[in-house]
C-alpha positions in Angstrom: -0.2 0.1 0.3 1.1 3.7 -0.4 3.7 4.8 2.5 1.9 8.3 2.1 -0.1 8.5 5.0 -3.8 9.0 4.0 -4.4 12.8 6.4 -1.3 13.8 3.5 -3.1 12.9 0.8 -6.3 14.6 2.4 -4.9 17.7 2.3 -3.1 17.4 -1.2 -6.5 17.3 -3.0 -6.9 20.7 -2.9 -9.9 21.6 -5.1 -10.3 18.5 -7.4 -13.2 16.5 -7.6 -11.0 13.2 -7.8 -7.6 12.5 -8.1 -5.0 9.7 -8.3 -1.9 10.0 -6.3 0.9 7.7 -7.7 3.9 7.0 -4.9 7.3 6.9 -6.5 8.9 5.3 -4.4 6.6 1.9 -4.6 7.5 2.4 -8.4 11.2 2.3 -7.4 10.7 -0.3 -4.8 8.9 -2.6 -6.8 11.5 -2.2 -9.4 14.7 -3.4 -7.4 12.4 -6.3 -6.0 11.7 -7.5 -9.7 15.6 -6.7 -10.9 17.0 -8.6 -7.6 14.3 -11.5 -8.4 14.8 -11.9 -12.0 18.6 -11.5 -11.4 20.7 -12.7 -14.3 18.4 -10.8 -16.5 17.3 -7.4 -17.5 14.2 -5.4 -17.1 12.7 -4.2 -19.6 9.8 -2.0 -18.6 6.1 -2.0 -20.2 5.4 1.9 -20.0 2.4 1.4 -23.0 -1.3 2.5 -21.6 0.4 5.7 -19.6 2.4 2.9 -17.7 -1.2 1.3 -17.1 -2.5 4.4 -16.5 0.7 5.8 -13.6 1.5 7.8 -16.2 4.3 6.9 -18.6 6.7 9.6 -18.3 7.0 9.9 -14.9 7.2 6.2 -14.5 10.0 5.7 -17.1 12.1 8.6 -15.3 11.9 6.4 -11.6 12.8 3.0 -13.4 15.4 4.7 -15.6 16.8 6.3 -12.6 16.7 2.9 -11.0 19.0 1.5 -13.5 16.6 0.1 -16.8 17.7 0.7 -20.3 14.8 -0.8 -21.7 10.7 0.1 -22.2 8.2 -1.3 -23.9 5.5 0.7 -25.8 2.2 -0.2 -27.9 2.2 2.6 -30.6 4.3 4.6 -32.1 2.4 7.8 -30.5 3.7 6.7 -26.8 6.9 6.6 -28.3 7.0 9.6 -29.7 6.1 11.2 -26.3 8.9 9.8 -24.6 11.6 10.7 -27.3 10.1 14.1 -26.4 10.4 14.5 -22.8 12.2 11.3 -20.4 13.5 8.7 -23.3 15.5 11.1 -25.4 17.4 10.0 -28.0 21.4 11.7 -28.4 23.4 10.9 -31.1 26.9 9.1 -30.0 24.8 8.1 -26.5 24.1 5.3 -24.7 20.3 5.8 -25.4 17.1 4.0 -23.3 16.0 1.5 -25.8 12.1 1.8 -26.2 10.9 -1.5 -27.6 7.2 -0.7 -30.3 5.4 -3.8 -29.8 2.7 -4.0 -32.1 2.1 -0.7 -33.9 4.9 -1.2 -37.2 3.7 -0.3 -39.8 4.5 1.3 -43.0 2.8 4.3 -42.2 5.1 4.4 -39.4 8.7 3.7 -40.3 10.2 6.9 -40.8 9.2 7.3 -37.2 10.4 4.4 -36.5 13.9 5.4 -37.7 14.2 9.0 -36.5 12.7 8.1 -33.3 15.2 5.4 -32.7 13.1 2.3 -32.1 13.5 -1.4 -31.8 10.4 -2.3 -33.6 8.8 -5.7 -33.6 8.6 -7.5 -36.8 6.3 -10.3 -38.1 6.0 -9.9 -42.0 8.8 -8.5 -44.6 6.7 -5.7 -45.8 7.2 -4.4 -42.3 11.3 -4.9 -42.9 11.0 -3.5 -46.5 9.8 -0.2 -45.1 11.9 1.0 -42.7 14.9 -0.7 -44.5 13.8 2.3 -46.9 13.7 4.9 -44.0 16.7 3.5 -42.5 19.0 3.4 -45.8 18.6 6.8 -46.4 19.5 8.1 -43.2 22.6 6.1 -43.3 21.7 4.0 -40.2 21.0 0.7 -39.5 17.8 -0.6 -36.9 17.7 -2.8 -35.0 14.5 -5.1 -34.8 13.0 -8.0 -33.2 11.4 -10.6 -34.5 8.0 -12.2 -32.9 7.8 -15.3 -32.8 4.3 -17.5 -32.3 4.3 -20.3 -30.0 0.8 -21.1 -29.3 -0.8 -17.9 -27.8 -2.1 -17.7 -31.3 -1.7 -13.8 -31.5 0.8 -11.6 -33.3 3.5 -13.5 -34.6 5.6 -16.1 -37.1 5.6 -19.5 -36.2 9.1 -21.1 -35.1 9.0 -23.3 -38.2 9.0 -19.6 -40.3 12.0 -18.3 -38.5 15.0 -19.7 -39.7 13.5 -19.0 -43.2 12.8 -15.4 -42.3 15.9 -14.7 -40.7 17.8 -15.8 -43.8 15.7 -13.3 -46.0 16.8 -10.6 -43.7 20.1 -10.0 -45.0 18.4 -8.3 -48.7 17.3 -5.6 -46.0 20.1 -3.3 -45.5 18.8 -0.7 -43.9 17.9 -3.5 -40.8 19.6 -5.5 -38.3 18.2 -8.4 -36.2 18.7 -7.8 -32.6 16.2 -10.1 -31.2 13.7 -13.0 -31.2 10.6 -12.9 -28.5 7.9 -15.1 -28.0 4.9 -13.8 -25.3 3.7 -16.4 -23.0 -0.1 -16.3 -22.5 0.0 -18.6 -19.3 3.0 -17.9 -16.9 0.4 -16.3 -13.7 -2.1 -19.4 -14.0 -0.5 -22.2 -11.9 -3.1 -24.3 -13.3 -1.7 -24.4 -17.2 1.5 -24.7 -15.7 2.2 -27.4 -18.4 1.1 -25.3 -21.6 3.6 -22.4 -20.4 6.6 -24.9 -20.0 5.6 -26.1 -23.7 5.9 -22.6 -25.2 8.8 -21.8 -23.2 10.1 -25.9 -25.1 9.5 -24.6 -28.3 11.3 -21.5 -28.0 14.4 -23.5 -26.7 14.6 -26.0 -29.2 13.9 -23.0 -31.8 17.0 -21.2 -30.0 19.1 -24.4 -30.6 18.4 -24.8 -34.2 19.2 -21.2 -34.5 22.4 -21.2 -33.2 23.2 -24.4 -35.1 22.7 -22.8 -38.3 24.4 -19.4 -37.6 21.4 -17.3 -37.3 21.1 -16.6 -34.0 20.3 -13.2 -32.6 22.0 -11.8 -29.5 18.5 -11.3 -27.6 16.2 -13.4 -26.4 13.0 -12.9 -24.8 10.0 -14.9 -23.8 9.2 -13.5 -20.2 6.9 -11.8 -18.7 6.8 -11.0 -15.2 4.9 -14.3 -14.4 7.0 -15.6 -16.4 10.1 -14.1 -15.2 9.6 -15.2 -11.1 7.8 -18.8 -11.9 9.9 -19.7 -14.6 13.5 -18.2 -13.6 15.9 -20.1 -15.4 14.1 -20.1 -18.5 16.5 -19.2 -21.5 16.5 -14.9 -22.5 18.6 -12.5 -21.2 15.4 -10.0 -20.5 12.2 -10.2 -18.6 9.7 -7.6 -20.0 7.7 -6.4 -16.6 4.6 -5.0 -17.1 1.8 -5.2 -14.3 4.6 -6.5 -11.7 5.8 -3.1 -11.7 2.7 -1.5 -10.7 1.9 -3.8 -7.9 -0.9 -5.9 -9.6 -0.2 -9.4 -9.4 1.3 -11.4 -5.9 3.8 -13.9 -5.5 4.1 -15.6 -2.8 7.5 -14.1 -0.2 7.7 -11.3 -2.9 6.7 -7.5 -1.9 5.1 -6.1 -5.3 3.2 -3.3 -4.2 0.5 -1.4 -5.6 1.4 2.5 -6.1 -1.8 4.1 -6.3 -4.3 6.3 -4.0 -7.6 7.0 -6.0 -9.9 9.4 -3.9 -13.1 11.3 -4.3 -15.2 14.0 -2.4 -18.9 14.0 -1.3 -20.8 16.4 -2.5 -24.2 15.9 -0.9 -25.2 14.3 2.5 -29.0 13.0 2.5 -31.2 11.2 4.7 -34.1 8.7 3.1 -36.9 6.7 3.9 -37.0 3.0 4.0 -38.6 1.7 0.3 -36.8 4.7 -1.7 -35.6 3.8 -4.5 -31.7 5.0 -5.2 -30.3 5.3 -8.5 -31.2 5.1 -12.3 -34.1 3.0 -13.2 -33.9 2.7 -9.3 -32.3 -0.9 -9.2 -31.8 -0.9 -5.4 -34.2 0.0 -2.8 -33.7 1.0 0.6 -34.7 -1.8 3.2 -34.3 0.9 6.3 -33.9 4.1 7.0 -30.6 5.6 6.0 -28.4 7.9 5.2 -27.2 8.7 1.5 -23.8 10.2 0.7 -23.3 11.8 -3.3 -19.7 10.9 -3.9 -18.2 12.8 -6.9 -17.0 10.4 -8.9 -18.4 7.7 -11.4 -17.8 5.7 -15.2 -16.7 9.0 -16.7 -13.6 9.0 -14.4 -12.9 4.6 -15.0 -14.7 4.3 -11.7 -16.3 0.7 -13.1 -20.4 0.6 -13.4 -20.4 -3.2 -12.5 -19.4 -1.7 -8.9 -23.0 -1.1 -9.0 -24.4 -2.4 -5.7 -21.9 -4.8 -5.5 -18.9 -2.7 -4.5 -17.3 -0.5 -1.6 -15.3 2.4 -0.8 -13.4 3.6 2.6 -15.4 6.4 4.3 -13.2 7.0 7.3 -11.5 4.6 7.2 -14.2 1.8 7.1 -15.6 -0.1 4.1 -19.0 1.6 2.5 -21.6 0.3 0.4 -22.3 1.1 -3.3 -25.6 1.5 -3.7 -27.8 2.6 -7.2 -26.2 2.4 -10.2 -22.9 3.9 -10.8 -23.3 7.2 -13.1 -21.1 8.8 -15.4 -19.9 11.6 -13.1 -21.9 10.1 -9.7 -21.6 7.8 -7.1 -23.7 7.0 -4.1 -22.9 4.8 -1.3 -24.7 4.3 2.3 -23.3 5.7 4.9 -26.0 4.8 7.8 -23.6 3.2 10.2 -22.0 6.8 11.2 -24.2 8.3 13.6 -22.2 11.9 13.2 -22.8 14.3 10.8 -20.6 13.5 7.1 -19.6 16.6 5.7 -20.0 18.4 2.6 -16.2 18.0 0.9 -15.0 14.9 2.8 -13.0 12.2 0.7 -13.7 9.2 0.5 -11.2 6.4 -1.2 -11.7 3.9 -4.2 -8.3 2.2 -4.6 -5.8 2.1 -1.8 -5.7 3.1 2.1 -3.7 2.4 4.6 -2.3 -0.1 7.0 -5.9 -0.9 8.5 -8.4 -0.9 5.8 -7.4 -1.5 2.1 -9.1 -1.5 -1.7 -6.7 -3.3 -3.9 -7.4 -3.7 -7.8 -7.6 -7.2 -7.4 -10.6 -6.6 -5.0 -12.1 -4.6 -7.5 -11.4 -6.3 -10.4 -12.7 -9.6 -8.5 -16.1 -7.3 -7.9 -15.8 -6.6 -12.1 -14.9 -9.8 -12.9 -12.3 -8.3 -14.7 -8.3 -8.2 -14.0 -6.2 -5.7 -12.1 -4.6 -4.1 -15.7 -7.8 -2.8 -16.7 -8.8 -1.4 -13.2 -5.6 0.6 -13.8 -5.4 1.4 -17.5 -9.6 2.6 -17.2 -8.5 5.1 -14.8 -10.2 8.2 -17.0 -7.1 11.0 -18.1 -9.2 13.4 -16.8 -8.3 12.1 -13.6 -5.4 14.3 -12.8 -2.2 12.1 -11.6 -0.4 13.7 -8.5 2.7 12.3 -8.0 4.3 11.4 -4.4 7.8 10.9 -3.1 8.8 11.2 0.5 5.0 12.2 1.4 6.3 15.1 -0.4 4.0 16.2 -4.1 6.2 16.3 -7.1 4.3 16.7 -9.7 0.8 17.1 -10.9 -0.2 16.0 -14.6 -3.4 15.0 -16.5 -1.8 11.8 -18.4 -2.2 12.1 -22.2 -0.4 16.1 -21.5 3.1 16.0 -21.4 3.7 20.1 -22.3 
């Protein structure tokens, strides 16, 4: 849980209706823990989707300072933003490497070259487009070939890899720096055998490529769960994502969530038994009680699926959400409090303190989803306030970097 005290965060919220506080110190601790746990392999920090909702500029700065050399993004716009801010490229310098994982297109080829990215490829058309621009600039772009070992998403099958690599010599502007695959079930203890099959497939391919003198310098197959659960697997890089943000747990490894998401009460009202609550009156009061209206809704990324089954923290206690969550407002039942609940009083939607805590996994379980979606779903209109050593370092609306 975030190290900043509840009182401190409350005093830091100012006039905002809802705020996500991000503890930068916890992000660094998570990186250090993963680097130690995956000793012998480099950590590639996935900072796509605004670093899983945390803010890619700020997160990449933290990870870079902690020693990371590799970063992963999904889109060319994400890569461009980072090259302009936290992961700048300078000639004749040891620059941070940015792996462009799923947006290698002909249209993006010129930017891939100018930004000096490491694009992931799986077709000759991608190679041709990158090669043309790279040759015109007199540079070599390091590419990573995606291998499909059973997920049936992006990539070519292992049997196609030798011929594909053999053909790359015709593309003057590129050099193969890595081959990679993606594990579909490394976090599932009931699917260990399938993960082992994927890793075995990659290991057999590496042997074959080595024998034919086609093996690139880098092999990477592992995500966070793969790095922790299969530490002796082949490869020199762990592409860490959710583990950096504390959204997955492993026995004996203290990864923590760094977000505390808070909102404010904008009205308190007494209601009588039988009252219909919220849109369509899907919830009815079983007895006389007291409701508080909270200034957050699904427009902020607070999941509508929590309607009448989720909780928030009010004065350190879990209180139920009642009725349907609206775009901008949520109704909670505060009948248990005899004393007055005040206008402007704050509630915790995600996070908490040592006594009570609402985790992303808890919210995800209530919504039948995963912690990734909870983090990524916090809307861009929710300001992120960045904390370190209980001091505000920065405030930003993610998606804006000027």
